[in-house]
N, C-alpha and C positions, 0 to 999 in steps of 0.2 A: 268654441262649442259651449252651449249652455251647460252649467254644472249638473243640472238634474238629468240631462240627456247623457252626459258622460258617465254619471253614476249609474244610470239604468243600464247602459251598455256593459259596464263593468260587472254588474251583478247578474245580468243575463248570462255572461260568460261563465261566471263562477257557478251559478246554480245549474246551468246546462252541463258543465263538466262534472259537477257533483252527481247528477242523475246518471250520467253515462258511466262514471267510474264505479258507483255503488252497484249498478246493474251488472257490470262485468264481474266484480268480485263476488256478487251473490250467485251468479251462474256457476262460477268455479267452486264456491263453497258448497252449494247444493249438490254438485256432482261428487265432490270429495266425501260428503257426509251422507251419501245415498244409503249406506249401511251404517247406521248410527251405533257408536260405542261410547263408553264413558270418556275415553280420550277425546273423541270427537266433540263430546259435550263441552269439554274444556276448551277445545278449539273455537267453538261457537261463542263462548263467553269472552275469550281473548279478542276475537274479531270485533264483537260489538263494542268492547271497551276501547279498542284502538280507533274506531270510527267516531267515538264520542257518545255512545249510548250508555245509559246507566249500567254499571257492572252488575251482573247476576250470575253467580257461579253455577246455578242450576239451569241456565238457558241452553236450548238446543236448536236445531235447524228450524222448527216451527216459530220459535221466538225471534230468530234472526230474520226470517222471512217477514214476520209481522213488523218488527221495529225498523228494519232497513228497507222494507219493501212497500207494503200497502197501508200502513197505519198513518192516516193523515195527521194525527195528533203528535206523531214522533217528529222532532225537528231534523232528524238525520235520514228520514225515509225518502224514497224516490218520489212518492206522491207529493210530499212537502216541498222537495226541490223543484219539481216541475210547476207546482202551483206558484211558488215564489218567482220562478223564471217568467211565468206568464204575467204576473203582477208587474214585474219590472218592464216587460215588453209593452204593456199597456201604457206605461208612462213615457215610452220612447217611440210611439207609433210614427211620428213625423220623420224619423231617420231610418226606420226599418222598412225594407221592401214589403210589398203585399205578400209575396211568397214566403218570406221569413215569418211574418205574423201568422199566416195561415198554418204553417207547419208547427210553430210553437203551440198554437191553439189546438191543433190535432193531437199533439203529444199530450197536452194537458187533458183533453177529453178522453184519451185512451186509458187514463188511469184515474180520473177524478170521480167516476161513478162506481168504483169498486171492482173494475174489470180485473185488476191484478189478483183479487181474491177468487174470482170465478173462472180464471183461465189457468190452464196448465202452466206451472211456474216457469219452465224454460222457454215456452212459447211467449209468455208475457214479457219476460226479460229481453227476449230477442226483439219484440215489438218496441220496447223502450229504447233499446240500442239503435234500432233502425231510425226511429224518430230523431234521436240525438245526432246521429250521423247526418241525417238529412238537413237539420237546422244548421249544423256547422258548415256543411257544404254550400247551402244556399247563401248564408251570410258571406262566406268567402268569395262566392262567384257573382253576387249581385250588389254588394255594398262597396262603395269606393274605399280604398285602403288609405283612409285619412284618419282623423282623430277618433271618430266613433269606432272604427274597426280596431284601432290600436287599443282603446280601452276595453273592448270586447276580448281581444286576444290576451291582453294583460290579465283580465279576470280568469280566463281559462288556464293560463300558465301558472298563476299563483295557486289556484285550486288543485291543479294536477300535481304540483310540487308537494302540497300539503298531504294529499291522499297517498302519493307514493311514499312519502316519509313515514306515514302511519303504517303502511304495509311492510316496509322494510324493517320497521322497529320490532315487528313480531315475527320476522323471517328467521328460521334456524339457519345459521351460516355453515353448519357442518353436515346438513342433510341435503344431498343432491336432489332428491325427488321433491322435497319441500321447496327448494329453491325454484324448481321449474313451475311448481304450483303458484308461487309468488309472482313469477314472471307472467304467467297466464292471467292472474288476477289484475296485474297492472297493464295488460295489453302489450307486453314486450316480448312474448315468447318467440314469435316468428322472427323478429329483428335479431334476437339473441342467437337463434339457430343459424340464420344466415351469416352472422358475424363471427360466432365462436363455435359453431357446430355442437358437438355433444359434450362440451366442457362441463365437468361436474366437480371441479376442484373447489376447495374451501373458499367461500365468499365470491365465487365467480359471478353469480347472478346479482349479488348486492353491488359489486363493483360496476357491473353493466348498468344497473338501474340508477346508480348515483352519478357515474362519471362518463358514460359513453357520450361523445359529442354529437353523434349523428342520429341516435335513436330519439324519436320525438317524445318518448315517454320518460326519458332519463331526466334526473334532477338538473344536471349541468346544462343540458340542452334547453330545458324550460327556463332556467335562470337566464341563459344567454338571450332567449327570445324575449323574455320580459324586459331585460335591459335594453334590447333593441327598440321595443315599444316606447319605453320611457325616454330613450335618446331622441326619438322622433318627436315626442311630445315636448321635450325640453330643448328647444332650438335657440340659436342665437347666443349661446354662452361658450366661452373659450376656457373657463376654469370653473371647477366646482359643479354642484348640482342644485337645482331648484328644490327638489323633493328629497327627503331622507330615504324614500323608497329605493332610489337608485343606489345609494350608498349601502343600504342593507343588503340588497340583492347582489350587488357586485362583490361585496365582501364575502358573502356566502359562497358564491361561485368560485372565487379565488381559493377559499379555504378547502373546498373539496377537490379542486383540480390539482393543487400542489401538495395535498396530503399524501403521505406514503401509503403503500398498500397495507402494511401492518397496522398503521394508525387508523386507517379507515374502518377496520373491523374491531378496534378497541373502543369499548364504551359506546357501541352502536346505538343502543336505546337512547342514551342521553344526547348523542349527536342528532338523532332524528327529532327528539323533543325540542332541541334548540332550533332546528330548521323549521319545525312547525310554528314555534314562537316567532321566528323571523318573518314568516308569512303573515302572521297576525299584526306584527309591528309595521310591516310594509303596507298592509291594508289600511291601518290607522294613519300612516303618513300620507298615503294617497288621498284618503278622505279629508284630512286636514288641509292639504294643498290644493286639490282639484275640485272637491265636492262641497266646499263651504258654501252655504246658502241654499243647498238643495234640501229636499225633504229628507228627514232622517230615515235611514235604511236599517233594518234589523237583520243581522246575519244569523240564520238558524243553523247551528252546528252541534248542539247538544252540550 
């Protein structure tokens, strides 16, 4: 596969996942902060800082909605993510189905003209999520599961790991209700309920988000999926790896799977920072190995 097409598919996956995840956590945050207090203002500042927005201790829900939602100049906003996703899709038109391109274009048009500012917030976020789900489903059902699909899936998994690590880094491990809120923000509340019922023990949600092997939102599951994509891309070898990305992601998965329960909750913030840095290093390794010679891509993350 041409390097520019592989790179475009990778970034389509990352930006699409970014838009979906930010829309989901915004929905939850706006619900939680419906009745604003000083404490909730602190929550707003913490959320923005965790996603990569400039820290502002005086920020509140309106600032979160602007910076993470409709501000096209903000590199971490939904509008910015969908705009970058469309730009990447334009460079990969020959490998995208017509239905995929049309849905990505519809998603971009739904937010590009300021509709997020003029629409009821929860309805606007529901629209964004519906478009993201539609694009993901169309790609999965219309694109051959070959190299292009693997690069797309790889981008989505790496971005999902990064976002989940950022959410877990600010999750209170001793507050049962706050843990459920984190699960909802990560899209894992239903899977947690089915798997563990009403478990409110210390760190239960964090353990589930990091190490559950079957939940599609957990870090270990996403790392395994990313490794699978890389294994299919790196064929014909009996020892070692072509790309450092496989080594980085495989080591991260093993460290979380074999870590004790107590060690998992010790220094959680630093562990999540290390995981986020691993995602950045893996992306750099992929770029160096697979995307050399392609047009330079700029990752907007704040």
